[in-house]
C-alpha positions in Angstrom: 104.4 119.9 98.3 103.0 117.4 101.1 105.8 115.4 102.9 104.7 112.0 104.5 107.7 111.0 106.9 106.8 107.5 108.4 108.3 105.1 110.7 107.1 101.3 111.6 107.5 99.6 114.9 107.0 95.7 114.6 107.2 92.4 116.6 107.4 88.9 115.8 104.3 87.4 114.0 103.5 84.7 116.4 100.6 83.2 114.7 102.3 82.8 111.4 105.6 81.5 113.1 103.3 79.0 114.8 101.9 77.8 111.3 105.3 77.8 109.4 107.2 76.2 112.1 104.5 73.7 113.2 104.5 75.1 116.7 101.0 74.2 117.5 100.3 73.8 121.2 102.9 76.1 122.5 102.4 79.2 124.5 103.1 82.6 122.6 106.4 83.2 124.8 107.6 79.8 123.8 106.7 80.3 120.3 108.7 83.6 120.0 111.9 81.7 121.8 111.4 78.7 119.2 111.2 81.2 116.4 114.2 83.1 117.6 116.4 80.0 118.3 115.6 78.7 114.5 116.4 82.3 113.0 119.8 82.3 115.0 120.7 79.1 113.9 119.8 80.1 110.3 121.3 83.6 110.3 123.5 84.2 113.5 121.0 86.8 114.8 117.2 86.7 116.0 115.8 89.5 114.2 113.0 88.0 112.3 112.4 88.0 108.2 110.5 91.1 106.7 107.2 88.9 106.5 107.4 87.7 110.1 107.3 91.3 111.3 103.9 92.1 112.6 103.4 95.7 112.6 102.1 97.4 115.8 102.9 101.0 115.2 103.0 103.4 112.2 103.9 106.9 113.1 103.7 110.0 110.6 105.2 113.5 110.5 102.7 115.2 107.8 104.1 118.6 106.3 101.5 120.5 104.2 100.5 124.0 103.4 98.6 123.9 106.9 101.5 123.3 108.9 103.2 120.3 110.5 102.0 117.6 112.7 103.2 114.3 114.2 100.9 111.3 115.2 100.4 107.6 115.3 98.0 106.1 112.9 94.8 104.5 114.4 94.7 104.0 118.1 96.3 101.8 120.8 93.7 99.1 120.0 93.9 99.4 116.2 94.7 96.1 114.4 97.4 95.6 112.0 95.1 95.7 109.1 93.6 99.2 110.0 96.9 100.5 110.5 97.8 99.6 106.9 94.6 100.7 105.4 95.2 104.0 107.1 98.9 104.3 105.7 97.6 104.0 102.2 94.6 106.2 102.7 97.2 108.8 103.6 99.1 108.3 100.6 96.0 108.6 98.3 94.7 111.6 100.1 98.0 113.6 100.3 99.7 112.2 97.3 102.9 113.3 99.2 106.5 112.7 99.0 107.1 109.9 101.0 110.2 109.9 103.3 111.8 107.3 105.4 114.9 106.3 107.1 115.9 102.8 105.7 112.3 102.4 104.5 113.4 100.7 101.4 115.4 98.2 103.2 112.9 97.5 106.2 109.7 99.3 106.5 108.2 99.4 102.8 109.1 95.6 102.5 107.3 94.8 105.7 104.3 97.0 105.0 103.9 95.1 101.5 104.2 91.5 103.0 101.6 92.3 105.9 99.2 94.2 103.1 99.7 90.8 101.2 98.6 88.8 104.4 95.6 91.0 104.9 94.5 91.9 101.6 94.8 95.6 102.0 94.1 97.6 98.8 97.1 99.9 98.1 96.4 100.8 94.4 97.8 104.3 94.9 100.8 103.1 96.4 101.7 100.6 93.4 101.1 103.0 90.7 103.7 102.7 87.8 102.2 105.0 85.0 99.7 102.9 83.4 96.7 104.6 85.2 98.3 107.9 86.1 101.1 108.8 83.7 102.8 111.2 86.6 103.9 107.8 88.0 105.6 106.8 85.3 109.0 108.3 85.8 108.5 109.2 89.4 106.8 106.4 91.7 107.2 105.0 95.2 108.6 101.7 94.0 111.9 102.6 92.2 114.9 102.9 94.3 116.2 106.1 92.3 112.8 107.9 91.8 112.0 110.9 94.3 108.5 109.9 95.3 109.8 108.1 97.9 113.1 109.3 99.7 115.1 106.9 101.6 117.2 109.1 103.4 119.6 106.5 104.7 119.9 104.8 101.4 120.6 108.3 99.4 122.8 109.8 101.9 125.0 106.7 101.7 125.1 107.1 97.8 123.3 103.6 97.8 126.2 101.8 99.0 125.4 99.6 102.2 129.0 100.3 103.3 128.2 103.7 104.3 124.6 103.1 105.8 124.3 104.8 109.2 121.9 104.6 112.3 119.3 107.3 112.4 120.1 108.0 116.0 123.8 108.7 114.9 122.8 111.4 112.3 120.3 113.0 114.1 122.4 113.5 117.2 125.3 114.5 114.9 123.3 117.2 113.4 122.1 118.7 116.7 118.8 116.9 117.0 117.5 114.9 119.9 118.1 111.2 118.6 117.0 108.4 120.9 115.4 109.9 124.0 114.2 106.8 125.7 113.1 103.5 124.3 115.2 101.9 121.3 114.2 99.3 118.8 115.7 96.4 120.8 113.0 97.1 123.6 109.9 97.0 121.5 109.4 93.3 121.6 109.5 93.2 125.4 107.1 96.2 125.6 104.7 94.8 123.4 104.5 91.6 125.6 104.1 93.9 128.8 101.1 95.6 127.3 103.1 99.0 126.6 101.7 99.9 123.1 101.4 104.0 124.0 105.0 103.7 124.9 105.7 102.1 121.6 103.7 104.5 119.6 105.4 107.2 121.6 108.7 105.9 120.6 107.9 105.7 117.2 106.8 109.2 116.7 110.2 110.5 117.9 111.6 108.4 115.3 109.8 109.8 112.6 110.6 113.3 114.0 114.0 112.8 114.1 113.9 111.7 110.3 112.1 114.6 109.2 114.4 116.9 111.0 117.3 115.4 108.9 115.0 115.7 105.9 114.9 119.3 106.4 118.7 119.2 106.4 118.8 117.0 103.6 116.5 119.7 101.7 118.6 122.8 102.5 121.9 120.7 101.5 120.3 119.9 98.2 119.3 123.6 97.5 115.4 123.1 98.1 115.4 125.2 101.1 117.1 128.6 101.9 118.6 129.1 105.4 115.9 131.2 106.3 113.1 128.5 105.2 114.8 125.9 106.9 115.0 127.9 110.0 111.3 128.7 109.6 110.4 124.9 109.4 112.5 124.3 112.4 110.5 126.9 114.2 107.3 125.2 112.9 108.1 121.9 114.4 109.2 123.3 117.6 105.8 125.2 118.0 103.7 122.2 117.0 105.3 120.0 119.6 104.7 122.5 122.2 101.1 122.9 121.2 100.4 119.3 121.3 101.3 119.1 125.1 101.9 115.6 125.3 104.7 114.2 127.7 107.1 112.3 125.1 106.9 115.4 122.7 107.9 117.8 125.4 110.7 115.4 126.3 111.8 115.5 122.8 111.7 119.4 122.8 113.5 119.6 125.8 116.3 117.3 124.8 116.3 119.4 121.5 116.5 122.6 123.5 119.4 121.6 125.8 121.7 120.5 122.8 
């Protein structure tokens, strides 16, 4: 079984915000401030609605019979449309179990709105059984199917009052959790041109999600203790082999806990 764990990082969609709120003539930074002020007046916080979240990074941990690897889709120069096309191409190629943390509440709605904006073909993702009967009772769209597992939603028993932060659960389980940047810093990093730092941060979130997923699979009897431990060693070996500073840092935090 192929497992495709993903995480998305996003920033305010300045271009759409300028159109929607009639902010022509303002510099980008001023548009963001105006968007945040309007949002704060409406909701009490400055977090943009899903459709105004511009995707700047999608990171993946892919587990197949060939092993496990982590990377960010595209390149630092890739536009949003290319990232989305690569995401859906991965689903079509590997036909995996899709795994996320709060993917149903944030990542996937953002992906869907942004794909609508860019006219991205996502036929495989939207399958519900009309063309492929294997999707009829197990597809990516249903909250209670298993082709997409939103770990936060499932572990909370689908009760919003029980939702938890990935960082807290990963740390509780002995995994690194946040090792550098956090989500609140992504916007500033983007304006500073630090896309590599954002991609690296996104990869560590995907890694934490995968490690929690392995615990979940062991808990529900899908992995024996021995297989679970071998999967952890597989991740460690893959990170060490990659020889990337942010992955080495993740590994050092994991080893020290």
